[in-house]
Each structure stands twice: as C-alpha cells, then as structure tokens.
C-alpha positions in Angstrom: -4.4 -11.4 7.3 -6.2 -10.0 10.6 -8.7 -7.0 10.3 -6.9 -3.7 10.8 -8.6 -0.6 11.9 -8.3 2.1 9.3 -7.1 -0.3 6.4 -10.3 0.0 4.4 -10.2 3.8 4.4 -6.5 3.8 3.6 -7.0 1.0 0.8 -9.8 3.5 -0.8 -7.3 6.3 -0.6 -4.5 4.6 -2.4 -6.8 3.1 -4.9 -8.2 6.7 -5.6 -4.7 8.3 -6.0 -3.4 5.4 -8.2 -6.4 5.6 -10.5 -5.0 9.0 -11.8 -1.2 9.1 -10.6 1.4 6.4 -11.1 2.5 6.5 -7.5 1.4 7.3 -3.8 3.9 8.2 -1.0 2.3 7.5 2.2 3.9 10.0 4.7 1.1 10.7 7.3 2.0 9.3 10.7 -1.5 7.7 11.3 -1.3 6.1 7.7 2.1 4.9 8.4 1.1 3.3 11.7 -1.6 1.2 10.1 1.0 0.0 7.6 3.9 -0.7 9.8 1.4 -2.7 12.0 1.5 -5.4 9.1 4.5 -7.7 8.7 6.4 -7.2 5.6 5.0 -10.4 4.1 1.4 -9.1 5.0 2.1 -5.6 3.4 3.3 -7.1 0.2 0.3 -9.6 -0.1 -2.0 -6.5 0.5 -0.3 -4.7 -2.2 -0.4 -7.7 -4.6 -4.2 -8.3 -4.0 -5.0 -5.0 -5.1 -2.6 -4.9 -8.1 0.0 -2.6 -6.6 3.6 -2.9 -5.9 5.0 -1.5 -2.5 8.3 -0.1 -1.5 9.5 0.5 2.2 12.4 3.3 2.0 15.2 3.1 4.5 14.6 4.9 7.4 10.7 4.3 7.2 9.8 7.9 6.7 7.7 6.7 3.9 5.9 3.8 2.1 5.6 3.8 -1.7 2.7 2.2 -3.7 2.7 1.8 -7.4 0.5 0.3 -10.0 2.0 -3.0 -10.9 1.3 -3.9 -14.5 2.8 -7.5 -14.2 0.2 -8.2 -11.3 -2.6 -6.7 -13.2 -2.0 -8.8 -16.3 -2.4 -12.0 -14.3 -5.7 -11.1 -12.7 
C-alpha cells in the first residue's frame, strides 16, 4: 500500500476512539476522501493490520470501524 497523505493522523484518531468506544463513524469529508482513495482491498488490509473491522455503508456517506476481536486474538 502506497503512502497516503493524512492516513497516519487518521489512523491515530481511529485508534484513540476505538480505545474507549466500540466503534467510530468517519463522516468528515476530508477523512472520507482519504479512505475513498484506497481500494476496498487496501482498506480492509489497513483495518486488519490495526485489529479493526471496516464497514462501508451504502451511499458512501460514512465508513465505520469496529474493534475486531478475532483479528486481535490471532495477533
């Protein structure tokens, strides 16, 4: 996966939120632009690398991240 501007900051934001809450809904246009620039396969790999599960909702107005216990157990 190539280096994407803003991805590191967004990763930190998602990680901080998922440390205290079970999910995060990314709805900010600038954040969505970063995530939409990734292919579906890259986005799922990005989430799995961090122990998360990703869900793209129909219509594309939000992308959801959840802690994935199955991924964390295999780490």
